[in-house]
PDB file of N, CA, C and O in Angstrom:
ATOM      1  N   MET A   1       0.824  -1.198   0.000  1.00  0.00           N
ATOM      2  CA  MET A   1       0.000   0.000   0.000  1.00  0.00           C
ATOM      3  C   MET A   1       0.872   1.268   0.000  1.00  0.00           C
ATOM      4  O   MET A   1       0.551   2.246  -0.675  1.00  0.00           O
ATOM      5  N   LYS A   2       1.985   1.240   0.769  1.00  0.00           N
ATOM      6  CA  LYS A   2       2.885   2.397   0.776  1.00  0.00           C
ATOM      7  C   LYS A   2       3.485   2.632  -0.605  1.00  0.00           C
ATOM      8  O   LYS A   2       3.604   3.771  -1.056  1.00  0.00           O
ATOM      9  N   LEU A   3       3.861   1.542  -1.271  1.00  0.00           N
ATOM     10  CA  LEU A   3       4.418   1.651  -2.617  1.00  0.00           C
ATOM     11  C   LEU A   3       3.414   2.316  -3.553  1.00  0.00           C
ATOM     12  O   LEU A   3       3.776   3.172  -4.361  1.00  0.00           O
ATOM     13  N   PHE A   4       2.172   1.921  -3.438  1.00  0.00           N
ATOM     14  CA  PHE A   4       1.122   2.491  -4.280  1.00  0.00           C
ATOM     15  C   PHE A   4       0.984   3.991  -4.032  1.00  0.00           C
ATOM     16  O   PHE A   4       0.927   4.777  -4.977  1.00  0.00           O
ATOM     17  N   MET A   5       0.931   4.383  -2.768  1.00  0.00           N
ATOM     18  CA  MET A   5       0.721   5.792  -2.425  1.00  0.00           C
ATOM     19  C   MET A   5       1.924   6.666  -2.787  1.00  0.00           C
ATOM     20  O   MET A   5       1.759   7.838  -3.126  1.00  0.00           O
ATOM     21  N   MET A   6       3.120   6.104  -2.716  1.00  0.00           N
ATOM     22  CA  MET A   6       4.321   6.912  -2.934  1.00  0.00           C
ATOM     23  C   MET A   6       4.775   6.951  -4.383  1.00  0.00           C
ATOM     24  O   MET A   6       5.377   7.936  -4.812  1.00  0.00           O
ATOM     25  N   ILE A   7       4.502   5.909  -5.140  1.00  0.00           N
ATOM     26  CA  ILE A   7       5.035   5.843  -6.502  1.00  0.00           C
ATOM     27  C   ILE A   7       3.939   5.737  -7.552  1.00  0.00           C
ATOM     28  O   ILE A   7       3.879   6.550  -8.474  1.00  0.00           O
ATOM     29  N   ILE A   8       3.103   4.771  -7.420  1.00  0.00           N
ATOM     30  CA  ILE A   8       2.135   4.481  -8.479  1.00  0.00           C
ATOM     31  C   ILE A   8       1.052   5.549  -8.579  1.00  0.00           C
ATOM     32  O   ILE A   8       0.720   5.985  -9.681  1.00  0.00           O
ATOM     33  N   LEU A   9       0.501   5.974  -7.461  1.00  0.00           N
ATOM     34  CA  LEU A   9      -0.558   6.987  -7.491  1.00  0.00           C
ATOM     35  C   LEU A   9      -0.077   8.307  -8.110  1.00  0.00           C
ATOM     36  O   LEU A   9      -0.777   8.855  -8.963  1.00  0.00           O
ATOM     37  N   PRO A  10       1.094   8.841  -7.714  1.00  0.00           N
ATOM     38  CA  PRO A  10       1.562  10.073  -8.381  1.00  0.00           C
ATOM     39  C   PRO A  10       1.779   9.904  -9.882  1.00  0.00           C
ATOM     40  O   PRO A  10       1.509  10.826 -10.652  1.00  0.00           O
ATOM     41  N   VAL A  11       2.262   8.745 -10.304  1.00  0.00           N
ATOM     42  CA  VAL A  11       2.462   8.505 -11.738  1.00  0.00           C
ATOM     43  C   VAL A  11       1.121   8.502 -12.464  1.00  0.00           C
ATOM     44  O   VAL A  11       0.993   9.084 -13.541  1.00  0.00           O
ATOM     45  N   ILE A  12       0.135   7.855 -11.883  1.00  0.00           N
ATOM     46  CA  ILE A  12      -1.204   7.824 -12.490  1.00  0.00           C
ATOM     47  C   ILE A  12      -1.783   9.236 -12.573  1.00  0.00           C
ATOM     48  O   ILE A  12      -2.328   9.625 -13.605  1.00  0.00           O
ATOM     49  N   LEU A  13      -1.664   9.996 -11.492  1.00  0.00           N
ATOM     50  CA  LEU A  13      -2.185  11.365 -11.495  1.00  0.00           C
ATOM     51  C   LEU A  13      -1.476  12.231 -12.528  1.00  0.00           C
ATOM     52  O   LEU A  13      -2.116  13.013 -13.230  1.00  0.00           O
ATOM     53  N   PHE A  14      -0.155  12.094 -12.623  1.00  0.00           N
ATOM     54  CA  PHE A  14       0.606  12.855 -13.609  1.00  0.00           C
ATOM     55  C   PHE A  14       0.138  12.530 -15.023  1.00  0.00           C
ATOM     56  O   PHE A  14      -0.035  13.426 -15.849  1.00  0.00           O
ATOM     57  N   CYS A  15      -0.064  11.249 -15.295  1.00  0.00           N
ATOM     58  CA  CYS A  15      -0.492  10.828 -16.633  1.00  0.00           C
ATOM     59  C   CYS A  15      -1.889  11.334 -16.973  1.00  0.00           C
ATOM     60  O   CYS A  15      -2.213  11.529 -18.145  1.00  0.00           O
ATOM     61  N   CYS A  16      -2.708  11.545 -15.964  1.00  0.00           N
ATOM     62  CA  CYS A  16      -4.062  12.054 -16.202  1.00  0.00           C
ATOM     63  C   CYS A  16      -4.086  13.574 -16.343  1.00  0.00           C
ATOM     64  O   CYS A  16      -4.848  14.109 -17.149  1.00  0.00           O
ATOM     65  N   VAL A  17      -3.268  14.267 -15.573  1.00  0.00           N
ATOM     66  CA  VAL A  17      -3.304  15.727 -15.534  1.00  0.00           C
ATOM     67  C   VAL A  17      -2.467  16.364 -16.642  1.00  0.00           C
ATOM     68  O   VAL A  17      -2.854  17.404 -17.175  1.00  0.00           O
ATOM     69  N   PHE A  18      -1.343  15.773 -16.998  1.00  0.00           N
ATOM     70  CA  PHE A  18      -0.439  16.360 -17.983  1.00  0.00           C
ATOM     71  C   PHE A  18      -1.113  16.622 -19.333  1.00  0.00           C
ATOM     72  O   PHE A  18      -0.950  17.713 -19.877  1.00  0.00           O
ATOM     73  N   PRO A  19      -1.863  15.670 -19.894  1.00  0.00           N
ATOM     74  CA  PRO A  19      -2.534  15.964 -21.179  1.00  0.00           C
ATOM     75  C   PRO A  19      -3.531  17.115 -21.078  1.00  0.00           C
ATOM     76  O   PRO A  19      -3.707  17.867 -22.037  1.00  0.00           O
ATOM     77  N   LEU A  20      -4.181  17.258 -19.929  1.00  0.00           N
ATOM     78  CA  LEU A  20      -5.113  18.374 -19.757  1.00  0.00           C
ATOM     79  C   LEU A  20      -4.372  19.706 -19.779  1.00  0.00           C
ATOM     80  O   LEU A  20      -4.858  20.678 -20.357  1.00  0.00           O
ATOM     81  N   ALA A  21      -3.208  19.752 -19.158  1.00  0.00           N
ATOM     82  CA  ALA A  21      -2.419  20.985 -19.148  1.00  0.00           C
ATOM     83  C   ALA A  21      -1.980  21.358 -20.558  1.00  0.00           C
ATOM     84  O   ALA A  21      -1.955  22.541 -20.898  1.00  0.00           O
ATOM     85  N   LEU A  22      -1.641  20.393 -21.371  1.00  0.00           N
ATOM     86  CA  LEU A  22      -1.238  20.675 -22.748  1.00  0.00           C
ATOM     87  C   LEU A  22      -2.407  21.183 -23.580  1.00  0.00           C
ATOM     88  O   LEU A  22      -2.217  22.008 -24.473  1.00  0.00           O
ATOM     89  N   ALA A  23      -3.593  20.708 -23.302  1.00  0.00           N
ATOM     90  CA  ALA A  23      -4.767  21.094 -24.077  1.00  0.00           C
ATOM     91  C   ALA A  23      -5.198  22.529 -23.788  1.00  0.00           C
ATOM     92  O   ALA A  23      -5.942  23.114 -24.575  1.00  0.00           O
ATOM     93  N   LEU A  24      -4.745  23.106 -22.679  1.00  0.00           N
ATOM     94  CA  LEU A  24      -5.179  24.440 -22.282  1.00  0.00           C
ATOM     95  C   LEU A  24      -4.167  25.530 -22.638  1.00  0.00           C
ATOM     96  O   LEU A  24      -4.124  26.573 -21.987  1.00  0.00           O
ATOM     97  N   ASP A  25      -3.360  25.293 -23.660  1.00  0.00           N
ATOM     98  CA  ASP A  25      -2.341  26.263 -24.067  1.00  0.00           C
ATOM     99  C   ASP A  25      -2.964  27.577 -24.511  1.00  0.00           C
ATOM    100  O   ASP A  25      -4.028  27.609 -25.128  1.00  0.00           O
ATOM    101  N   LEU A  26      -2.269  28.663 -24.179  1.00  0.00           N
ATOM    102  CA  LEU A  26      -2.636  29.948 -24.754  1.00  0.00           C
ATOM    103  C   LEU A  26      -2.111  29.989 -26.179  1.00  0.00           C
ATOM    104  O   LEU A  26      -1.086  29.380 -26.486  1.00  0.00           O
ATOM    105  N   GLN A  27      -2.792  30.686 -27.023  1.00  0.00           N
ATOM    106  CA  GLN A  27      -2.372  30.793 -28.409  1.00  0.00           C
ATOM    107  C   GLN A  27      -2.761  32.165 -28.948  1.00  0.00           C
ATOM    108  O   GLN A  27      -3.582  32.867 -28.359  1.00  0.00           O
ATOM    109  N   VAL A  28      -2.167  32.532 -30.065  1.00  0.00           N
ATOM    110  CA  VAL A  28      -2.500  33.811 -30.686  1.00  0.00           C
ATOM    111  C   VAL A  28      -3.992  33.810 -30.988  1.00  0.00           C
ATOM    112  O   VAL A  28      -4.516  32.863 -31.572  1.00  0.00           O
ATOM    113  N   GLY A  29      -4.666  34.874 -30.586  1.00  0.00           N
ATOM    114  CA  GLY A  29      -6.103  34.969 -30.794  1.00  0.00           C
ATOM    115  C   GLY A  29      -6.925  34.393 -29.654  1.00  0.00           C
ATOM    116  O   GLY A  29      -8.150  34.327 -29.756  1.00  0.00           O
ATOM    117  N   PHE A  30      -6.279  33.973 -28.564  1.00  0.00           N
ATOM    118  CA  PHE A  30      -6.978  33.348 -27.437  1.00  0.00           C
ATOM    119  C   PHE A  30      -8.059  34.268 -26.870  1.00  0.00           C
ATOM    120  O   PHE A  30      -9.149  33.809 -26.528  1.00  0.00           O
ATOM    121  N   TYR A  31      -7.759  35.563 -26.771  1.00  0.00           N
ATOM    122  CA  TYR A  31      -8.702  36.514 -26.186  1.00  0.00           C
ATOM    123  C   TYR A  31      -9.550  37.239 -27.233  1.00  0.00           C
ATOM    124  O   TYR A  31     -10.245  38.197 -26.893  1.00  0.00           O
ATOM    125  N   SER A  32      -9.513  36.816 -28.470  1.00  0.00           N
ATOM    126  CA  SER A  32     -10.197  37.565 -29.533  1.00  0.00           C
ATOM    127  C   SER A  32     -11.707  37.659 -29.330  1.00  0.00           C
ATOM    128  O   SER A  32     -12.313  38.654 -29.729  1.00  0.00           O
ATOM    129  N   THR A  33     -12.322  36.663 -28.728  1.00  0.00           N
ATOM    130  CA  THR A  33     -13.773  36.729 -28.531  1.00  0.00           C
ATOM    131  C   THR A  33     -14.159  37.470 -27.256  1.00  0.00           C
ATOM    132  O   THR A  33     -15.191  38.141 -27.220  1.00  0.00           O
ATOM    133  N   SER A  34     -13.341  37.355 -26.208  1.00  0.00           N
ATOM    134  CA  SER A  34     -13.709  37.989 -24.943  1.00  0.00           C
ATOM    135  C   SER A  34     -13.170  39.414 -24.814  1.00  0.00           C
ATOM    136  O   SER A  34     -13.803  40.267 -24.193  1.00  0.00           O
ATOM    137  N   CYS A  35     -12.009  39.664 -25.396  1.00  0.00           N
ATOM    138  CA  CYS A  35     -11.399  40.999 -25.322  1.00  0.00           C
ATOM    139  C   CYS A  35     -10.547  41.180 -26.566  1.00  0.00           C
ATOM    140  O   CYS A  35      -9.337  40.955 -26.534  1.00  0.00           O
ATOM    141  N   GLY A  36     -11.163  41.576 -27.636  1.00  0.00           N
ATOM    142  CA  GLY A  36     -10.527  41.611 -28.946  1.00  0.00           C
ATOM    143  C   GLY A  36      -9.244  42.420 -29.049  1.00  0.00           C
ATOM    144  O   GLY A  36      -8.390  42.115 -29.881  1.00  0.00           O
ATOM    145  N   LYS A  37      -9.095  43.442 -28.221  1.00  0.00           N
ATOM    146  CA  LYS A  37      -7.913  44.297 -28.313  1.00  0.00           C
ATOM    147  C   LYS A  37      -6.842  43.950 -27.281  1.00  0.00           C
ATOM    148  O   LYS A  37      -5.845  44.665 -27.178  1.00  0.00           O
ATOM    149  N   ALA A  38      -7.019  42.885 -26.522  1.00  0.00           N
ATOM    150  CA  ALA A  38      -6.088  42.552 -25.434  1.00  0.00           C
ATOM    151  C   ALA A  38      -4.662  42.382 -25.930  1.00  0.00           C
ATOM    152  O   ALA A  38      -3.734  42.942 -25.346  1.00  0.00           O
ATOM    153  N   GLU A  39      -4.475  41.621 -26.992  1.00  0.00           N
ATOM    154  CA  GLU A  39      -3.120  41.352 -27.476  1.00  0.00           C
ATOM    155  C   GLU A  39      -2.429  42.617 -27.974  1.00  0.00           C
ATOM    156  O   GLU A  39      -1.247  42.819 -27.698  1.00  0.00           O
ATOM    157  N   SER A  40      -3.141  43.467 -28.697  1.00  0.00           N
ATOM    158  CA  SER A  40      -2.518  44.699 -29.198  1.00  0.00           C
ATOM    159  C   SER A  40      -2.222  45.664 -28.049  1.00  0.00           C
ATOM    160  O   SER A  40      -1.213  46.369 -28.080  1.00  0.00           O
ATOM    161  N   ILE A  41      -3.085  45.701 -27.043  1.00  0.00           N
ATOM    162  CA  ILE A  41      -2.843  46.563 -25.878  1.00  0.00           C
ATOM    163  C   ILE A  41      -1.583  46.119 -25.145  1.00  0.00           C
ATOM    164  O   ILE A  41      -0.729  46.938 -24.806  1.00  0.00           O
ATOM    165  N   VAL A  42      -1.476  44.815 -24.906  1.00  0.00           N
ATOM    166  CA  VAL A  42      -0.300  44.285 -24.208  1.00  0.00           C
ATOM    167  C   VAL A  42       0.957  44.515 -25.034  1.00  0.00           C
ATOM    168  O   VAL A  42       1.992  44.898 -24.489  1.00  0.00           O
ATOM    169  N   GLN A  43       0.882  44.287 -26.334  1.00  0.00           N
ATOM    170  CA  GLN A  43       2.050  44.480 -27.197  1.00  0.00           C
ATOM    171  C   GLN A  43       2.531  45.927 -27.157  1.00  0.00           C
ATOM    172  O   GLN A  43       3.728  46.179 -27.023  1.00  0.00           O
ATOM    173  N   LYS A  44       1.609  46.874 -27.271  1.00  0.00           N
ATOM    174  CA  LYS A  44       1.991  48.288 -27.250  1.00  0.00           C
ATOM    175  C   LYS A  44       2.606  48.678 -25.908  1.00  0.00           C
ATOM    176  O   LYS A  44       3.588  49.418 -25.863  1.00  0.00           O
ATOM    177  N   LEU A  45       2.032  48.182 -24.822  1.00  0.00           N
ATOM    178  CA  LEU A  45       2.547  48.500 -23.496  1.00  0.00           C
ATOM    179  C   LEU A  45       3.948  47.924 -23.288  1.00  0.00           C
ATOM    180  O   LEU A  45       4.829  48.598 -22.753  1.00  0.00           O
ATOM    181  N   VAL A  46       4.149  46.682 -23.710  1.00  0.00           N
ATOM    182  CA  VAL A  46       5.472  46.058 -23.571  1.00  0.00           C
ATOM    183  C   VAL A  46       6.501  46.792 -24.427  1.00  0.00           C
ATOM    184  O   VAL A  46       7.618  47.035 -23.971  1.00  0.00           O
ATOM    185  N   GLU A  47       6.144  47.147 -25.653  1.00  0.00           N
ATOM    186  CA  GLU A  47       7.071  47.890 -26.513  1.00  0.00           C
ATOM    187  C   GLU A  47       7.439  49.237 -25.896  1.00  0.00           C
ATOM    188  O   GLU A  47       8.600  49.644 -25.935  1.00  0.00           O
ATOM    189  N   LYS A  48       6.461  49.922 -25.331  1.00  0.00           N
ATOM    190  CA  LYS A  48       6.707  51.219 -24.706  1.00  0.00           C
ATOM    191  C   LYS A  48       7.642  51.065 -23.509  1.00  0.00           C
ATOM    192  O   LYS A  48       8.609  51.813 -23.369  1.00  0.00           O
ATOM    193  N   ARG A  49       7.349  50.096 -22.652  1.00  0.00           N
ATOM    194  CA  ARG A  49       8.188  49.874 -21.466  1.00  0.00           C
ATOM    195  C   ARG A  49       9.590  49.424 -21.850  1.00  0.00           C
ATOM    196  O   ARG A  49      10.570  49.840 -21.231  1.00  0.00           O
ATOM    197  N   PHE A  50       9.691  48.571 -22.875  1.00  0.00           N
ATOM    198  CA  PHE A  50      10.993  48.086 -23.316  1.00  0.00           C
ATOM    199  C   PHE A  50      11.845  49.230 -23.843  1.00  0.00           C
ATOM    200  O   PHE A  50      13.057  49.249 -23.629  1.00  0.00           O
ATOM    201  N   SER A  51      11.227  50.178 -24.526  1.00  0.00           N
ATOM    202  CA  SER A  51      11.999  51.316 -25.040  1.00  0.00           C
ATOM    203  C   SER A  51      12.517  52.196 -23.899  1.00  0.00           C
ATOM    204  O   SER A  51      13.538  52.868 -24.046  1.00  0.00           O
ATOM    205  N   GLN A  52      11.815  52.190 -22.764  1.00  0.00           N
ATOM    206  CA  GLN A  52      12.242  52.977 -21.607  1.00  0.00           C
ATOM    207  C   GLN A  52      13.269  52.236 -20.749  1.00  0.00           C
ATOM    208  O   GLN A  52      14.179  52.852 -20.195  1.00  0.00           O
ATOM    209  N   ASP A  53      13.120  50.905 -20.641  1.00  0.00           N
ATOM    210  CA  ASP A  53      13.982  50.115 -19.752  1.00  0.00           C
ATOM    211  C   ASP A  53      14.192  48.732 -20.355  1.00  0.00           C
ATOM    212  O   ASP A  53      13.274  47.912 -20.367  1.00  0.00           O
ATOM    213  N   LYS A  54      15.390  48.471 -20.852  1.00  0.00           N
ATOM    214  CA  LYS A  54      15.689  47.197 -21.532  1.00  0.00           C
ATOM    215  C   LYS A  54      15.680  46.003 -20.578  1.00  0.00           C
ATOM    216  O   LYS A  54      15.559  44.866 -21.033  1.00  0.00           O
ATOM    217  N   SER A  55      15.804  46.227 -19.277  1.00  0.00           N
ATOM    218  CA  SER A  55      15.845  45.107 -18.332  1.00  0.00           C
ATOM    219  C   SER A  55      14.458  44.527 -18.049  1.00  0.00           C
ATOM    220  O   SER A  55      14.338  43.535 -17.330  1.00  0.00           O
ATOM    221  N   ILE A  56      13.426  45.128 -18.600  1.00  0.00           N
ATOM    222  CA  ILE A  56      12.060  44.646 -18.367  1.00  0.00           C
ATOM    223  C   ILE A  56      11.852  43.239 -18.932  1.00  0.00           C
ATOM    224  O   ILE A  56      10.996  42.496 -18.450  1.00  0.00           O
ATOM    225  N   THR A  57      12.625  42.875 -19.943  1.00  0.00           N
ATOM    226  CA  THR A  57      12.440  41.550 -20.554  1.00  0.00           C
ATOM    227  C   THR A  57      12.710  40.432 -19.563  1.00  0.00           C
ATOM    228  O   THR A  57      11.990  39.434 -19.553  1.00  0.00           O
ATOM    229  N   ALA A  58      13.729  40.578 -18.732  1.00  0.00           N
ATOM    230  CA  ALA A  58      14.028  39.546 -17.732  1.00  0.00           C
ATOM    231  C   ALA A  58      12.870  39.395 -16.751  1.00  0.00           C
ATOM    232  O   ALA A  58      12.500  38.277 -16.393  1.00  0.00           O
ATOM    233  N   ALA A  59      12.305  40.501 -16.322  1.00  0.00           N
ATOM    234  CA  ALA A  59      11.179  40.448 -15.388  1.00  0.00           C
ATOM    235  C   ALA A  59       9.958  39.799 -16.030  1.00  0.00           C
ATOM    236  O   ALA A  59       9.254  39.028 -15.378  1.00  0.00           O
ATOM    237  N   LEU A  60       9.702  40.099 -17.290  1.00  0.00           N
ATOM    238  CA  LEU A  60       8.559  39.499 -17.981  1.00  0.00           C
ATOM    239  C   LEU A  60       8.736  37.994 -18.160  1.00  0.00           C
ATOM    240  O   LEU A  60       7.789  37.230 -17.974  1.00  0.00           O
ATOM    241  N   LEU A  61       9.936  37.570 -18.519  1.00  0.00           N
ATOM    242  CA  LEU A  61      10.197  36.131 -18.650  1.00  0.00           C
ATOM    243  C   LEU A  61      10.023  35.420 -17.317  1.00  0.00           C
ATOM    244  O   LEU A  61       9.420  34.349 -17.251  1.00  0.00           O
ATOM    245  N   ARG A  62      10.549  36.016 -16.260  1.00  0.00           N
ATOM    246  CA  ARG A  62      10.418  35.427 -14.932  1.00  0.00           C
ATOM    247  C   ARG A  62       8.943  35.302 -14.549  1.00  0.00           C
ATOM    248  O   ARG A  62       8.518  34.264 -14.043  1.00  0.00           O
ATOM    249  N   MET A  63       8.173  36.347 -14.789  1.00  0.00           N
ATOM    250  CA  MET A  63       6.752  36.330 -14.459  1.00  0.00           C
ATOM    251  C   MET A  63       6.014  35.274 -15.282  1.00  0.00           C
ATOM    252  O   MET A  63       5.172  34.549 -14.752  1.00  0.00           O
ATOM    253  N   HIS A  64       6.327  35.187 -16.570  1.00  0.00           N
ATOM    254  CA  HIS A  64       5.662  34.219 -17.439  1.00  0.00           C
ATOM    255  C   HIS A  64       5.916  32.796 -16.976  1.00  0.00           C
ATOM    256  O   HIS A  64       4.977  32.011 -16.838  1.00  0.00           O
ATOM    257  N   PHE A  65       7.176  32.456 -16.736  1.00  0.00           N
ATOM    258  CA  PHE A  65       7.487  31.086 -16.355  1.00  0.00           C
ATOM    259  C   PHE A  65       7.007  30.763 -14.953  1.00  0.00           C
ATOM    260  O   PHE A  65       6.677  29.610 -14.672  1.00  0.00           O
ATOM    261  N   HIS A  66       6.958  31.746 -14.066  1.00  0.00           N
ATOM    262  CA  HIS A  66       6.402  31.498 -12.737  1.00  0.00           C
ATOM    263  C   HIS A  66       4.938  31.118 -12.867  1.00  0.00           C
ATOM    264  O   HIS A  66       4.474  30.180 -12.218  1.00  0.00           O
ATOM    265  N   ASP A  67       4.211  31.843 -13.703  1.00  0.00           N
ATOM    266  CA  ASP A  67       2.794  31.549 -13.921  1.00  0.00           C
ATOM    267  C   ASP A  67       2.613  30.158 -14.512  1.00  0.00           C
ATOM    268  O   ASP A  67       1.713  29.425 -14.100  1.00  0.00           O
ATOM    269  N   CYS A  68       3.440  29.789 -15.456  1.00  0.00           N
ATOM    270  CA  CYS A  68       3.321  28.475 -16.089  1.00  0.00           C
ATOM    271  C   CYS A  68       3.651  27.351 -15.125  1.00  0.00           C
ATOM    272  O   CYS A  68       2.959  26.333 -15.110  1.00  0.00           O
ATOM    273  N   PHE A  69       4.697  27.511 -14.316  1.00  0.00           N
ATOM    274  CA  PHE A  69       5.101  26.440 -13.415  1.00  0.00           C
ATOM    275  C   PHE A  69       4.146  26.293 -12.245  1.00  0.00           C
ATOM    276  O   PHE A  69       3.965  25.185 -11.740  1.00  0.00           O
ATOM    277  N   VAL A  70       3.529  27.380 -11.801  1.00  0.00           N
ATOM    278  CA  VAL A  70       2.599  27.295 -10.678  1.00  0.00           C
ATOM    279  C   VAL A  70       1.366  26.504 -11.068  1.00  0.00           C
ATOM    280  O   VAL A  70       0.809  25.775 -10.247  1.00  0.00           O
ATOM    281  N   ARG A  71       0.940  26.638 -12.300  1.00  0.00           N
ATOM    282  CA  ARG A  71      -0.231  25.885 -12.741  1.00  0.00           C
ATOM    283  C   ARG A  71       0.067  24.421 -12.641  1.00  0.00           C
ATOM    284  O   ARG A  71      -0.785  23.593 -12.964  1.00  0.00           O
TER     285      ARG A  71
END
């Protein structure tokens, strides 16, 4: 029973949850029906901030991957 709880159960759960996580990918046009201008707004804001401070890219990457790994 300990073997099942420590090894087999997590493997089964991983195999069930991982495909669901892949199916929920964000993609270009993801917000087009709910907020059509979201992508252009974000793009303009990032471009503006990047022109003011080049180090913003590291912070954005860190934030993006933190969000992905927490899920």
